[in-house]
C-alpha positions in Angstrom: -45.5 99.2 73.6 -47.0 102.6 72.5 -47.7 103.2 76.3 -44.1 102.8 77.0 -43.0 105.7 74.8 -46.1 108.1 75.9 -45.4 107.5 79.4 -41.9 108.8 78.9 -42.7 112.1 77.6 -45.4 112.4 80.1 -43.0 111.8 83.1 -40.1 114.1 81.9 -42.7 116.9 82.5 -43.5 116.0 85.3 -34.1 106.1 105.0 -31.1 104.1 103.8 -27.8 105.6 103.2 -26.0 105.5 99.9 -23.6 103.2 101.1 -22.9 101.1 97.8 -22.8 103.7 95.0 -19.5 103.3 93.2 -17.7 106.1 91.2 -14.5 104.7 90.0 -14.1 104.0 86.2 -14.7 100.4 85.3 -12.0 98.0 83.6 -12.8 95.4 80.8 -12.8 91.8 82.0 -13.5 88.6 80.2 -16.9 87.0 80.6 -16.4 83.2 81.3 -19.5 80.9 81.4 -19.6 78.3 83.9 -21.6 74.9 84.2 -21.6 74.9 88.1 -24.4 77.6 88.0 -27.5 75.9 88.7 -30.8 77.0 86.5 -31.7 79.9 88.9 -28.3 81.2 89.3 -28.3 81.2 85.2 -31.6 83.1 85.1 -31.0 85.5 87.7 -27.7 86.3 86.0 -29.2 86.6 82.6 -31.6 89.2 84.1 -29.0 91.2 86.0 -28.3 95.2 84.9 -25.9 97.9 85.9 -28.1 100.9 86.8 -25.8 104.1 86.3 -26.5 107.7 87.2 -26.1 110.2 84.2 -24.1 112.1 86.7 -21.9 109.3 87.6 -22.1 106.3 90.0 -23.7 103.0 89.6 -25.6 100.2 91.4 -27.4 96.9 90.3 -30.7 95.9 89.5 -32.9 93.0 88.1 -35.1 92.9 85.1 -38.4 91.4 85.9 -41.5 90.6 83.8 -44.7 91.7 85.4 -47.4 90.7 82.9 -46.6 92.6 79.8 -44.0 95.0 81.3 -40.6 94.7 81.6 -39.4 96.4 84.7 -36.1 97.0 86.4 -36.1 96.6 90.2 -33.4 98.5 92.2 -32.3 100.3 95.4 -34.1 104.0 95.9 -30.7 105.3 96.7 -29.3 104.0 93.5 -32.1 105.5 91.7 -32.9 108.7 94.2 -33.8 111.3 91.4 -37.4 112.6 90.9 -40.2 110.7 89.0 -39.5 110.7 85.4 -35.7 111.0 85.7 -33.4 108.8 83.3 -30.7 106.3 84.0 -28.6 104.2 82.2 -29.4 100.4 82.2 -26.6 98.1 81.1 -26.8 94.3 80.2 -23.7 92.9 78.3 -23.8 94.7 75.1 -27.2 96.0 75.4 -27.8 99.5 76.7 -31.2 101.3 77.5 -32.6 104.4 79.0 -34.5 103.7 81.9 -37.2 106.1 83.2 -37.8 106.3 87.3 -41.5 105.3 87.9 -41.6 104.6 91.5 -39.3 105.7 94.5 -39.9 104.6 98.0 -37.0 106.0 100.2 -38.2 104.5 103.6 -38.0 100.8 102.2 -34.9 101.6 99.7 -36.8 100.4 96.8 -37.4 101.7 93.2 -38.7 100.6 89.7 -37.5 102.0 86.5 -39.0 100.9 83.1 -36.8 100.8 80.0 -38.0 102.8 77.1 -37.2 99.7 74.8 -37.7 96.5 76.1 -34.4 94.5 76.5 -34.2 91.6 73.8 -31.1 89.8 74.5 -31.4 90.0 78.6 -34.1 87.2 79.9 -36.1 89.0 82.3 -37.2 86.9 85.8 -40.6 86.6 86.5 -42.0 88.9 89.2 -42.7 86.3 91.5 -42.3 87.6 95.3 -42.6 85.3 98.2 -45.5 85.8 100.2 -44.2 85.5 103.7 -40.9 86.6 105.6 -38.2 84.1 104.3 -36.9 81.6 107.0 -33.4 82.0 108.6 -31.2 79.3 106.3 -32.8 79.7 103.0 -30.4 79.7 100.2 -30.2 82.5 98.3 -28.3 84.0 95.0 -27.9 87.2 93.3 -25.9 88.8 90.6 -24.2 92.2 90.7 -21.7 94.6 89.5 -19.2 95.2 92.4 -16.9 98.2 92.1 -15.4 98.2 88.8 -15.8 94.8 88.0 -17.9 93.1 85.6 -21.1 90.9 86.4 -20.6 88.7 89.4 -22.7 86.1 90.7 -23.1 85.0 94.6 -24.5 82.3 96.8 -25.4 82.8 100.5 -28.1 82.2 103.2 -30.4 84.2 105.1 -28.6 84.7 108.7 -31.3 86.5 110.5 -33.2 89.8 110.9 -32.7 93.0 112.4 -34.9 96.2 112.8 -33.9 99.6 110.9 -34.1 102.7 112.7 -37.3 103.5 111.1 -38.8 100.2 112.9 -39.0 98.0 110.0 -37.8 94.5 109.8 -34.6 93.9 107.7 -33.4 90.7 106.4 -29.5 89.9 106.9 -27.8 87.8 104.5 -24.3 85.7 104.7 -22.7 86.2 101.6 -20.5 88.7 100.0 -21.4 92.5 98.9 -19.5 95.4 98.1 -19.9 99.0 96.7 -21.8 98.7 93.4 -23.8 95.5 94.7 -26.7 97.9 96.0 -30.0 97.4 94.3 -29.4 93.6 93.6 -32.7 91.5 93.8 -32.1 88.6 96.1 -33.7 85.1 94.8 -34.4 82.0 96.4 -33.5 78.5 95.1 -36.9 78.2 93.2 -36.4 81.7 91.6 -39.0 83.8 93.8 -38.1 87.2 95.0 -36.8 87.8 98.6 -36.0 91.5 98.7 -33.6 94.1 97.3 -30.0 94.4 98.6 -29.4 97.9 100.0 -26.3 98.1 102.2 -23.6 96.3 103.9 -22.8 96.2 107.7 -20.5 98.5 109.2 -18.0 97.5 112.1 -15.8 100.1 113.9 -16.1 102.2 110.7 -14.9 99.1 108.4 -17.4 97.2 106.0 -18.3 93.9 106.9 -18.3 92.5 103.7 -20.2 89.4 104.3 -23.1 90.9 106.5 -25.7 92.2 103.9 -28.8 94.3 104.5 -32.0 93.5 102.5 -35.3 95.1 102.5 -38.1 92.6 102.1 -40.0 92.1 98.9 -43.3 92.4 101.1 -42.6 96.3 101.5 -43.4 96.6 97.7 -47.0 97.0 96.5 -46.4 96.5 92.8 -50.0 97.9 91.9 -49.8 101.0 93.8 -46.2 101.5 92.6 -47.6 101.5 88.9 -50.5 103.3 89.6 -49.4 106.5 88.4 -48.0 104.8 85.1 -51.3 103.2 84.7 -53.5 106.5 85.0 -51.4 108.1 82.5 -51.7 105.2 80.2 -55.6 104.8 81.0 -55.0 101.4 82.3 -54.2 99.8 78.6 -51.2 97.8 79.6 -52.2 94.4 80.7 -50.1 95.0 84.0 -52.6 97.5 85.1 -55.7 95.2 85.2 
């Protein structure tokens, strides 16, 4: 993992609104396991992380395994700093510094890499769907809404909308709130559907069951890792 250390030192030299950032202090809650969660829901929950800005505010994300790299997928408006900026990543008792590798403001997608891999968390395989998800598809995601601890949600794809920039966006019928932004949405087989970035606003009031998602097809993982790979002479298997 030597290239993870070298990229951090190198990087440090070096049109979605932030609707779901939350800045209230968190309070302690009791973690309770449930046998009612299916296998994919458990795996998605075990991969979820809180993504916190060092200046305050947080969102959510998911640890994914891409070949030999652990990566964190989240929303760009959660990790909206310069490339190389650091964020706090938290999964249970594990805390890691994450370095911003990729930032796509238009599609509201960002990628961070932990300075040290998570050991207790279990990454989801990076397995994006190839086509736009069908209406009615069952989904799940886990997130950190407001000042609460980790929560797991179920829902369905409700339809599609076109963003002001002209891009196709997925709408879900599920629950979302401040702090959920950046969550990775999975289908019932564990494939990635997209990245949650916002909730609908109706008459200036949040509509908490109308959730906006950027399709995962908006992310070109090889392009996103190009700078990282060049700085590491394409040594990681993820670069080949």
